[in-house]
N, C-alpha and C positions, 0 to 999 in steps of 0.2 A: 295507325289514325283511322276512329271508330265517333261512327255519327251516331247522332241522338235518335236519329230520326231511320227508321227500317227501310228497305228499299224498295222502290215504287216499281212494280212489273204492272205493263203494259194493262192489265186484268185489273187492276185498283187502281187506276186512275179512279179519277171523281169523276161523274157523272154532269150533266149538263142540269143548271140549274133551273127549274119551273118559275118564271117570273112574273106569270099571268096576275098573279095576286101582289106583285109588291108595288111600292109607288115610285115614283120619278126619282124622288130621294136613296128612298134602298134601292136602287138599278146604280145610278152613279155611283154609292157607298159599295156596290158589286162590284164596278167596275175600277172603282178605286183598287181593292182590294187584287184584283187580278193580275191589272197595270205590276203592284207593288212582288206577286208572285212572278211575273214574266221577266221581273230586274232579277229577282231573285234567282232562278235558274241562266238567266241569260250569265250572270257574274260564276255560277255553278261550271257552268260552263268553260268560262275562260279561263277557272280555276284547275280545271280539271288539263285544259287545253296545254297552258303551262307546265303544268306538272307532265305531261305526255312527253314535251317537247326537252325539258330539263329529260328527260330518264331516253329519252331519242339521243341526243349531244353525250352524255355518259356513255351508252350502252350500243352505239354508232348506227340505231336502228333509224327510219323513218315512217 
């Protein structure tokens, strides 16, 4: 398993964006981007849970 993205540590997490000068449209686009990132993260959690459950079924751990 090789990922293209390096692992993100808590300290490497993106900082909140300063939206003070953004237009309403730009903020809406940013929200759409964040929703996409949330969906991507939830998909990854689901994938990893499935892998964990498959391993637990094989090796008998929970």
